C-alpha positions in Angstrom: -125.9 135.9 -197.3 -122.2 136.3 -196.7 -120.2 137.8 -199.5 -116.6 137.3 -200.5 -116.9 133.5 -200.2 -116.5 132.5 -203.9 -114.0 130.0 -205.1 -111.4 132.7 -205.3 -111.5 133.0 -201.5 -108.7 131.1 -199.8 -109.3 127.5 -198.8 -110.9 126.6 -195.5 -113.9 128.0 -193.7 -114.8 129.2 -190.3 -113.2 127.9 -187.1 -112.4 124.6 -188.9 -109.7 126.2 -191.0 -106.3 124.5 -190.3 -102.9 124.9 -191.8 -101.9 127.5 -194.4 -105.2 129.3 -195.0 -104.3 131.3 -198.1 -103.5 128.3 -200.3 -104.9 128.8 -203.7 -105.1 132.6 -203.5 -103.1 135.1 -205.4 -102.3 138.3 -203.5 -100.9 141.6 -204.7 -98.9 143.5 -202.0 -97.7 147.1 -202.7 -94.8 148.7 -200.8 -93.3 145.2 -200.5 -89.6 146.1 -200.8 -89.4 146.9 -197.0 -91.4 147.4 -193.8 -95.0 146.4 -193.4 -95.5 145.5 -197.1 -92.6 143.1 -197.0 -93.8 141.5 -193.8 -97.3 141.0 -195.3 -95.8 139.4 -198.4 -93.8 137.0 -196.3 -96.8 136.1 -194.2 -98.9 135.5 -197.2 -96.3 133.2 -198.7 -96.1 131.3 -195.3 -99.9 130.9 -195.5 -99.6 129.3 -198.9 -100.6 132.1 -201.2 -99.0 133.1 -204.5 -97.7 136.7 -204.0 -97.0 139.5 -206.4 -94.9 142.1 -204.7 -95.0 145.7 -206.1 -92.6 148.5 -205.3 -90.8 151.2 -207.2 -87.6 149.8 -205.6 -87.1 146.9 -208.1 -83.6 145.9 -206.8 -85.1 145.7 -203.3 -87.8 143.3 -204.5 -85.3 141.2 -206.3 -83.0 141.0 -203.3 -85.9 139.9 -201.1 -87.1 137.2 -203.5 -83.5 135.9 -203.8 -83.5 135.3 -200.1 -86.6 133.1 -200.1 -86.6 129.4 -200.3 -86.9 127.8 -203.7 -90.5 126.8 -203.0 -91.4 130.4 -202.0 -89.6 131.8 -205.0 -91.8 129.8 -207.2 -94.8 131.5 -205.7 -93.4 135.1 -205.7 -93.5 137.6 -208.6 -91.8 141.0 -208.5 -93.4 143.9 -210.4 -91.9 147.4 -210.4 -94.1 150.5 -210.4 -94.6 153.9 -208.7 -98.1 153.7 -207.3 -98.5 157.4 -208.0 -98.2 156.8 -211.8 -101.4 155.4 -213.3 -99.9 153.9 -216.5 -97.2 152.1 -214.4 -99.9 150.8 -212.0 -102.1 149.6 -214.9 -99.2 147.5 -216.4 -98.0 146.3 -213.0 -101.4 145.1 -211.8 -102.0 143.3 -215.1 -98.6 141.5 -214.7 -99.4 140.7 -211.0 -102.7 139.0 -212.0 -100.7 136.5 -214.0 -101.7 134.4 -216.9 -105.0 133.5 -215.3 -105.9 137.2 -215.0 -107.2 136.8 -211.4 -106.4 138.2 -208.0 -107.9 137.0 -204.7 -106.5 139.8 -202.5 -104.9 143.2 -202.7 -102.9 144.9 -199.9 -102.0 148.6 -200.4 -99.0 149.1 -198.0 -97.1 151.5 -200.2 -96.6 154.9 -198.6 -94.3 157.8 -197.7 -94.2 159.8 -194.5 -92.2 162.3 -192.6 -92.7 165.6 -190.9 -93.2 168.6 -193.3 -94.2 171.4 -191.0 -97.7 172.8 -190.5 -100.0 173.9 -193.4 -98.2 177.3 -193.5 -94.8 175.6 -193.8 -95.3 172.6 -196.0 -94.1 173.0 -199.6 -96.8 172.5 -202.3 -94.7 169.8 -203.9 -94.4 167.9 -200.6 -98.2 168.1 -200.2 -98.8 166.9 -203.8 -96.4 164.0 -203.6 -97.6 162.7 -200.2 -101.2 162.6 -201.4 -100.2 161.2 -204.8 -98.5 158.2 -203.1 -100.5 157.6 -200.0 -104.0 158.3 -201.2 -104.1 158.5 -205.0 -101.7 155.5 -205.1 -104.1 153.4 -203.1 -106.9 154.5 -205.5 -104.9 153.6 -208.6 -104.0 150.2 -207.4 -107.6 149.3 -206.2 -109.1 150.6 -209.4 -106.9 148.5 -211.6 -107.3 145.5 -209.4 -111.1 145.5 -209.4 -111.6 143.7 -212.8 -109.2 140.9 -211.7 -111.0 140.5 -208.3 -114.3 140.3 -210.2 -112.9 137.7 -212.6 -112.4 135.4 -209.6 -115.9 136.0 -208.3 -114.8 138.4 -205.5 -111.9 138.9 -203.1 -110.3 141.1 -200.5 -108.9 144.6 -200.4 -106.9 145.6 -197.3 -105.7 149.2 -197.2 -103.1 150.5 -194.8 -103.8 153.8 -193.1 -102.3 154.9 -189.8 -103.2 155.9 -186.3 -102.7 159.4 -187.7 -105.7 158.7 -190.0 -107.8 158.6 -186.8 -106.2 161.3 -184.6 -104.2 164.5 -185.1 -100.5 165.0 -184.8 -98.0 167.7 -185.1 -96.1 168.8 -188.3 -97.5 166.3 -190.9 -100.8 167.6 -192.3 -100.3 166.0 -195.8 -99.6 162.6 -194.3 -102.6 162.8 -192.0 -105.0 164.1 -194.7 -103.9 161.3 -197.0 -104.3 158.6 -194.4 -107.7 159.8 -193.3 -108.6 159.8 -197.0 -107.6 156.1 -197.2 -110.1 155.3 -194.5 -112.9 157.1 -196.4 -111.9 155.4 -199.7 -112.0 152.0 -198.0 -115.5 152.6 -196.6 -116.7 153.7 -200.0 -115.3 150.6 -201.7 -116.9 148.4 -199.0 -120.3 149.9 -199.8 -119.9 149.8 -203.6 -118.4 146.4 -204.0 -120.0 144.2 -201.3 -122.6 143.0 -203.8 -119.7 141.7 -206.0 -118.2 139.7 -203.1 -115.3 142.2 -202.8 -114.6 143.0 -199.1 -112.6 146.1 -198.2 -111.1 146.7 -194.8 -108.6 149.2 -193.5 -105.8 148.6 -190.9 -104.4 151.6 -189.0 -100.9 150.8 -187.6 -99.4 152.8 -184.8 -95.6 153.3 -184.6 -93.9 150.3 -186.2 -90.2 149.7 -186.5 -89.8 150.3 -190.3 -87.4 152.2 -192.5 -90.1 154.9 -192.8 -90.4 155.4 -189.1 -86.6 155.5 -188.7 -86.3 158.1 -191.5 -89.0 160.3 -189.8 -86.8 160.5 -186.7 -84.4 162.7 -188.6 -86.6 165.7 -188.7 -85.1 167.4 -185.6 -87.3 169.7 -183.6 -90.6 168.4 -185.1 -89.7 164.8 -184.2 -88.8 165.8 -180.7 -92.0 167.9 -180.2 -94.3 165.0 -181.4 -92.3 162.4 -179.3 -92.8 164.5 -176.2 -96.4 165.2 -176.9 -97.2 161.5 -177.4 -94.9 159.9 -174.8 -96.4 156.8 -173.3 -99.2 156.7 -175.8 -98.4 153.1 -176.9 -99.8 151.2 -174.0 -98.1 148.0 -174.9 -94.7 149.6 -175.4 -93.3 150.3 -178.8 -92.7 150.5 -181.5 -94.4 147.4 -182.9 -93.0 145.0 -185.4 -94.0 144.8 -189.1 -95.0 141.2 -188.4 -97.6 142.4 -185.9 -99.4 144.3 -188.6 -98.9 141.5 -191.2 -100.7 139.0 -188.9 -103.8 141.1 -188.8 -103.7 141.7 -192.6 -103.4 138.0 -193.3 -106.4 137.4 -191.1 -108.4 139.9 -193.2 -107.4 138.1 -196.4 -108.4 134.7 -195.0 -111.6 132.7 -194.6 -112.4 133.7 -191.0 -112.9 137.3 -192.1 -115.7 136.4 -194.5 -118.3 138.6 -192.7 -116.1 141.6 -192.2 -116.1 144.6 -194.6 -115.9 148.4 -194.1 -114.0 147.9 -190.9 -111.3 150.3 -189.7 -109.0 148.4 -187.4 -106.3 150.1 -185.3 -103.3 148.0 -184.7 -101.4 150.5 -182.6 -100.5 149.0 -179.2 -103.3 151.1 -177.6 -102.3 154.5 -179.1 -105.8 155.6 -180.0 -107.3 154.3 -176.8 -105.0 156.4 -174.5 
């Protein structure tokens, strides 16, 4: 029997789905003030969902919502929180679930990156903060969202890792450890929550043109060393666009992904194949 196909799952089924395929679903997207998270939120709105956007950058969320059409603004809710702070997350997820107290999908796109040097060079506070946001932040959001997914009879969790969760790289051990941890966490949730109709999948983007990628280019010698080591790795050219990742995530939230859980899906232009 397929799971994740309760009445909380977006309208439509199988290859017959037409038009906006997330109509009727309420989706929480973290890291939505910029980059991949914002592109995911925009795609979910375009597909008919109600969207709660979460980020610690509250002004950025408000500016983004102000630029939406009136119809989209009516389906968008901004909630401010640092995903590394459990009490903030608890309050934000409750607000995101709305008056009905239900969520149909959760996308954990919040993250921080950057080169920190190897394990002998990275400062302990950099290690702790990177894991607190990228790994523990994913855990906090998913934990708080579970009861609201259950209230709707099931739903979807899509976590965002990285190609560096699958392969090694230079000068960023905390980032890579955290992103590999996100993959393990996602698989654990897939096993634990499939009987409840909650499907959990992980997307691993490669280089994507986001503020985080642009910021990482300012790390001098470490940036140049990794760029030289990985030159030509993106088979389709690069970097990708946030919208490229958002399309895959929207698919995982939708009706045609109803038999997919525990998957780890690179969306990296061929990086991990080369």
